[in-house]
DRENKEDO-318869 format. One record per residue (C-alpha): x, y, z; residue number from 0. Coordinates in steps of 0.02 Angstrom, whole numbers. Each point is the difference from the previous one (the first is absolute). Example, Ala and Ser with C-alpha at 12.3 -4.5 7.8 and 13.67 -1.06 7.14 Angstrom:
<torkes>
> xx|yy|zz|timi
> 615|-225|390|0
> 69|172|-33|1
</torkes>
This chain:
<torkes>
> xx|yy|zz|timi
> 0|0|0|0
> 72|170|-54|1
> 7|156|106|2
> -148|74|-94|3
> -117|-140|54|4
> 63|11|178|5
> -14|189|15|6
> -159|22|-102|7
> -123|-23|147|8
> 87|143|93|9
> 46|117|-142|10
> -169|-7|-87|11
> -89|43|163|12
> 101|156|39|13
> -114|150|31|14
> -20|105|-156|15
> -95|151|-64|16
> -137|-60|-116|17
> 17|52|-181|18
> -141|102|-78|19
> -118|-109|-100|20
> -24|127|-137|21
> 67|165|-61|22
> 35|127|137|23
> -48|177|-55|24
> 141|125|0|25
> -82|111|130|26
> -18|-147|120|27
> 183|-45|-27|28
> 49|177|49|29
> -110|-11|156|30
> 86|-161|54|31
> 173|73|-35|32
> -37|161|95|33
> -75|-97|146|34
> 152|-112|19|35
> 117|151|-10|36
> -98|89|138|37
> 14|-158|106|38
> 187|-6|-36|39
> 27|181|56|40
> -105|-34|156|41
> 102|-155|48|42
> 166|92|-23|43
> -58|117|138|44
> -60|-134|121|45
> 139|-12|130|46
> 41|-170|72|47
> -81|-19|171|48
> 128|-43|132|49
> 150|74|-93|50
> 131|106|87|51
> 28|123|-142|52
> 145|89|83|53
> 110|-156|10|54
> -42|-78|-168|55
> 105|9|-159|56
> -57|1|-180|57
> 79|-157|-70|58
> -41|45|-181|59
> 23|190|11|60
> 93|14|-166|61
> -125|-115|-87|62
> -156|71|83|63
> -73|90|-152|64
> 33|-154|-108|65
> -79|-124|122|66
> -157|108|13|67
> -25|-20|187|68
> 5|106|155|69
> 124|-12|143|70
> -87|-46|163|71
> -168|-27|-86|72
> -108|-150|-43|73
> 82|2|-172|74
> 175|-13|75|75
> 48|-139|-122|76
> -70|88|-153|77
> 9|-96|-163|78
> 164|-82|52|79
> -72|-175|30|80
> -98|8|-164|81
> 154|50|-100|82
> 114|-125|87|83
> -126|-139|-31|84
> -4|51|-184|85
> 191|-9|-7|86
> -1|-178|68|87
> -140|-51|-118|88
> 85|79|-151|89
> 164|-86|39|90
> -88|-168|19|91
> -98|28|-159|92
> 152|62|-95|93
> 95|-157|48|94
> -151|-103|-56|95
> -10|-85|170|96
> -188|21|19|97
> -59|-87|-157|98
> -155|112|-9|99
> -87|50|-162|100
> -85|168|34|101
> -112|-27|-152|102
> -79|-149|90|103
> -138|62|119|104
> 45|-132|131|105
> 185|45|-3|106
> -45|184|2|107
> -100|-27|160|108
> 149|-93|76|109
> 117|142|-50|110
> -110|133|80|111
> -21|-105|157|112
> 188|-29|11|113
> 29|187|-19|114
> -117|38|146|115
> 81|-134|107|116
> 174|71|-35|117
> -58|175|47|118
> -70|-63|166|119
> 164|-91|34|120
> 97|160|-39|121
> -113|98|118|122
> 55|-116|140|123
> 184|-8|-53|124
> 9|191|-9|125
> -114|44|145|126
> 67|-119|134|127
> 181|64|-2|128
> -64|180|-13|129
> -103|-18|160|130
> 92|-126|107|131
> 183|42|-38|132
> 96|163|12|133
> -74|173|33|134
> -104|16|-156|135
> -174|-6|79|136
> 17|24|187|137
> -150|-48|110|138
> -70|134|115|139
> 41|-35|183|140
> -157|97|54|141
> -115|-111|-105|142
> 88|-158|61|143
> -24|55|181|144
> -181|54|-21|145
> -50|-165|-84|146
> 110|-107|112|147
> 64|-103|-148|148
> 183|53|-1|149
> 106|58|-145|150
> -19|-166|-92|151
> -189|14|2|152
> 8|176|-74|153
> 121|-62|-133|154
> -125|-135|-49|155
> -134|136|-17|156
> 118|106|-107|157
> 38|-147|-114|158
> -185|-42|-18|159
> -35|178|-57|160
> 138|11|-131|161
> -38|-177|-62|162
> -184|47|-22|163
> 54|158|-92|164
> 116|-96|-116|165
> -133|-129|-45|166
> -134|136|-19|167
> 113|92|-123|168
> 11|-161|-103|169
> -189|-6|-19|170
> -11|188|-32|171
> 120|-27|-145|172
> -110|-143|-63|173
> -157|108|11|174
> 77|133|-111|175
> 69|-130|-123|176
> -172|-81|-23|177
> -123|142|33|178
> 99|159|-24|179
> 122|84|-119|180
> 186|-39|-5|181
> 101|-96|127|182
> -24|18|187|183
> 187|-10|35|184
> 34|134|-130|185
> -135|116|69|186
> 63|-19|178|187
> 175|49|-57|188
> -68|149|-96|189
> -100|54|153|190
> 149|-8|117|191
> 123|84|-118|192
> -126|136|-47|193
> -18|44|184|194
> 188|22|13|195
> 8|103|-161|196
> -139|118|55|197
> 83|18|170|198
> 166|33|-85|199
> -80|146|-93|200
> -107|85|133|201
> 53|-64|174|202
> 8|163|99|203
> 52|-54|176|204
> 179|9|61|205
> 142|110|-60|206
> 105|13|-157|207
> 51|-119|-79|208
> -113|-127|88|209
> -159|62|-82|210
> -85|-23|-167|211
> 74|70|-160|212
> -118|151|-11|213
> 20|54|185|214
> 189|-12|-19|215
> -4|113|-152|216
> -115|123|89|217
> 123|9|146|218
> 144|29|-120|219
> -94|137|-93|220
> -49|88|163|221
> 176|-10|70|222
> -50|-111|146|223
> 151|-113|-24|224
> 165|48|79|225
> 179|-47|-45|226
> -34|-10|-187|227
> 163|-2|-101|228
> 17|121|-148|229
> -116|-64|-136|230
> 128|20|-140|231
> 131|-103|90|232
> 24|-188|-9|233
> -67|-19|177|234
> -151|107|-43|235
> -45|-105|-152|236
> 23|-159|102|237
> -113|75|134|238
> -138|37|-126|239
> 14|-168|-84|240
> -5|-107|158|241
> -73|97|147|242
> -107|106|-117|243
> -76|-157|-77|244
> 36|44|-183|245
> 93|-164|-29|246
> -146|-100|74|247
> -125|92|-110|248
> 109|-26|-155|249
> 21|-187|38|250
> -188|-22|27|251
> -42|86|-164|252
> 138|-95|-93|253
> -65|-168|61|254
> -178|48|-46|255
> 47|53|-177|256
> 113|-153|-25|257
> -132|-126|56|258
> -139|80|-104|259
> 116|4|-152|260
> 56|-180|28|261
> -182|-55|12|262
> -31|76|-172|263
> 154|-80|-82|264
> -54|-162|-82|265
> 24|-120|-143|266
> -167|-28|-87|267
> -25|-168|-85|268
> -133|15|-138|269
> -148|-120|8|270
> -140|-41|-120|271
> -157|-105|20|272
> 4|-166|-90|273
> -184|5|-50|274
> -56|181|7|275
> 79|93|-145|276
> 63|173|46|277
> -2|-34|188|278
> 172|48|60|279
> 85|35|164|280
> 168|13|87|281
> 77|-91|147|282
> 109|123|99|283
> 159|-61|84|284
> 40|144|118|285
> 175|43|59|286
> -57|-32|179|287
> -90|-158|-57|288
> -3|-84|171|289
> -57|163|83|290
> 86|70|154|291
> -84|-125|117|292
> 146|-124|0|293
> 98|136|92|294
> -111|-34|151|295
> 69|-177|3|296
> 181|61|-10|297
> -21|129|138|298
> -99|-122|107|299
> 144|-124|-15|300
> 119|137|61|301
> -120|43|141|302
> -4|-182|56|303
> 191|-9|-1|304
> 8|156|111|305
> -138|-72|110|306
> 103|-157|29|307
> 153|105|42|308
> -94|107|127|309
> -78|-153|82|310
> 171|-85|13|311
> 76|160|70|312
> -135|15|134|313
> 11|-181|55|314
> 184|-50|-23|315
> 173|76|-3|316
> 37|15|-185|317
> 181|-11|-57|318
> 61|166|-70|319
> 23|-70|-176|320
> -185|-44|-5|321
> -72|159|70|322
> 37|151|110|323
> -155|94|58|324
> -33|172|74|325
> -177|48|53|326
> -69|-148|-97|327
> 89|49|-162|328
> 142|-97|-80|329
> 159|105|-10|330
> 123|-140|-41|331
> 18|-180|-52|332
> -92|-101|-130|333
> -173|66|46|334
> 62|178|-27|335
> 56|-38|-177|336
> -165|-89|-36|337
> -105|145|64|338
> -72|113|-136|339
> 54|181|-23|340
> -163|85|44|341
> 44|186|18|342
> 137|128|-37|343
> 67|-1|178|344
> 43|-185|-10|345
> 132|28|-135|346
> 47|186|-3|347
> 132|-16|135|348
> 62|179|-26|349
> -167|64|70|350
> 33|-85|166|351
> -152|-115|-10|352
> 96|-163|8|353
> 90|-67|155|354
> 185|45|9|355
> 46|-184|12|356
> -61|-32|-179|357
> 134|31|-131|358
> -43|71|-173|359
> 56|-162|-84|360
> -125|-97|106|361
> -138|117|-58|362
> 51|-27|-181|363
> -5|-189|24|364
> -173|15|76|365
> -61|103|-149|366
> 73|-128|-120|367
> -85|-144|91|368
> -167|93|2|369
> 12|41|-186|370
> 44|-181|-43|371
> -138|-68|112|372
> -133|114|-75|373
> 53|-12|-183|374
> 29|-188|-3|375
> -143|-35|120|376
> -116|112|-100|377
> 39|-95|-160|378
> -18|-172|83|379
> -164|38|88|380
> -67|83|-158|381
> 27|-165|-92|382
> -86|-97|141|383
> -143|126|-1|384
> -27|-15|-188|385
> -1|-190|4|386
> -113|-19|152|387
> -129|130|-58|388
> -21|-78|-173|389
> 89|143|-88|390
> 139|-107|-75|391
> 17|-40|-186|392
> -88|-169|11|393
> -150|59|103|394
> -17|160|-103|395
> 8|-96|-165|396
> -140|-112|62|397
> -106|152|46|398
> 27|78|-171|399
> -47|-162|-88|400
> -155|-26|108|401
> -60|175|-43|402
> 3|-45|-184|403
> 143|118|-41|404
> 161|-37|-93|405
> 160|91|-50|406
> -9|57|-182|407
> 129|-85|-112|408
> 16|-152|114|409
> -94|-165|2|410
> -142|-14|125|411
> 93|-117|115|412
> 26|9|188|413
> 185|-41|-13|414
> 29|134|-132|415
> -85|136|105|416
> 100|-55|152|417
> 165|14|-96|418
> -42|177|-57|419
> -42|51|178|420
> 162|-78|64|421
> 96|128|-103|422
> -67|140|111|423
> -78|-51|167|424
> 151|-81|90|425
> 121|138|-50|426
> -120|142|42|427
> -43|-84|167|428
> 182|-8|55|429
> 38|177|-62|430
> -154|74|83|431
> 31|-89|166|432
> 182|59|5|433
> -51|179|-46|434
> -128|7|141|435
> 129|-64|124|436
> 124|134|-53|437
> -131|138|14|438
> -50|-59|174|439
> 179|9|67|440
> 34|169|-82|441
> -160|74|73|442
> 50|-61|174|443
> 174|71|-16|444
> -56|173|-57|445
> -152|11|116|446
> -181|42|-39|447
> -138|109|69|448
> -61|-64|167|449
> 148|-121|10|450
> -101|-126|-100|451
> 106|-148|-52|452
> 47|-12|-184|453
> -88|-167|-16|454
> -157|69|82|455
> -2|150|-117|456
> 28|-110|-154|457
> -140|-116|55|458
> -119|143|36|459
> 24|83|-170|460
> -9|-164|-96|461
> -151|-67|96|462
> -92|166|-19|463
> 35|0|-187|464
> -64|-178|-20|465
> -150|37|110|466
> -43|145|-115|467
> 11|-116|-150|468
> -109|-131|86|469
> -132|129|49|470
> -4|64|-179|471
> -20|-179|-63|472
> -140|-34|126|473
> -92|158|-53|474
> 19|-48|-184|475
> -73|-173|32|476
> -140|78|103|477
> -48|111|-148|478
> 25|-138|-129|479
> -50|-168|78|480
> 49|-95|-158|481
> 182|45|33|482
> -8|-96|164|483
> 10|-164|-94|484
> 154|62|-94|485
> 88|38|164|486
> -54|-163|79|487
> -119|79|124|488
> -160|-75|-59|489
> -35|-107|153|490
</torkes>
């Protein structure tokens, strides 16, 4: 008996959001999407009951906008378990260890059940060390005393809350995927990053330069900032670029323009209908063919590596070659070199933002490792993404043939269509994945508005662009119901 027969009784009975039986009107999809987003914003502001906020540390501070959660809230774990589960599943599927055919309804149900089971396992594997080890989520002594259950009892309550939040986020994502518009994971990332971007523009509390971009400029214009170097000097220009926020604004706009341009760069393969004369179309192979979403997998892998390092540091005495930590941050050893460069201060040593114990050559090695990790990892995960989401040459050729289309000048044969697609899709997938990885590291190094990570900004722009396209497509199908069959949305 194979593993599928053994696991089927469990995997096929995993709780799931029921699919709509018929077509869901566009307006209703928007209602579901808006409702889930309101619930998401609400949960990110629900503080964990029994948490000592003053003694707790944000384990994923540098990945917070990417993981779409809230420190010390019910959504402490964010989308981390979902993404990590997807990484494991993609690696298993890429190595062909599962033996599942996603075109078979039974295997598809097993795949979805296995995905949910992996997410639940990741909720436990991530949440248990976060609550019970180290100083990441400290229990409140007052709550422990008032309930008479001790610190361990409060820790159990904390874990129950973040586990419930992690599993609830899984089903919120499923609601949007089946009843709403776009991807739940993508929308949660956009929501979190948008909050940081808006705050980076208009946040008015504090003093220069720890405000939003506009308040900082107002203070500069009104002369409320002291000790400003002469503007025409090198120090003055450096002051305007970094403390004045001009470099962050330039980087943000550059990433926006680059992503929008890359989304429009494509190779269009002409198509014609085999039976309907004059019916023609084009299959676009975009430069960012695999989208920016595989970057979530790369950054999540980095986050998990740093998570392991912080857990080991808090529970054991790490040898110096493996990791040297200060205030929960790696400043030496292997875990330092594997940590991503996430802001200007972490590599511009001449600004005094890096510890004096870190030599410039160590910083350069760290940048090289981060670039290699993101560029190579981006290309590899892009390939996995394309193959597991039925966007590869073989799956795409089958879709073109099933739609009745063919490539003019070539025989109407599945193998022929696949060979034509193989000239473009694999190469564009690797190139696009590597380009996105490079852009993410460069955005982190130069800094952005609101200190949004480069990956988070890339994801937000790309997801918003694709969401716009999907909304336009939904509206078109709503006005012309016959087009629904052409796009495969007739059920």
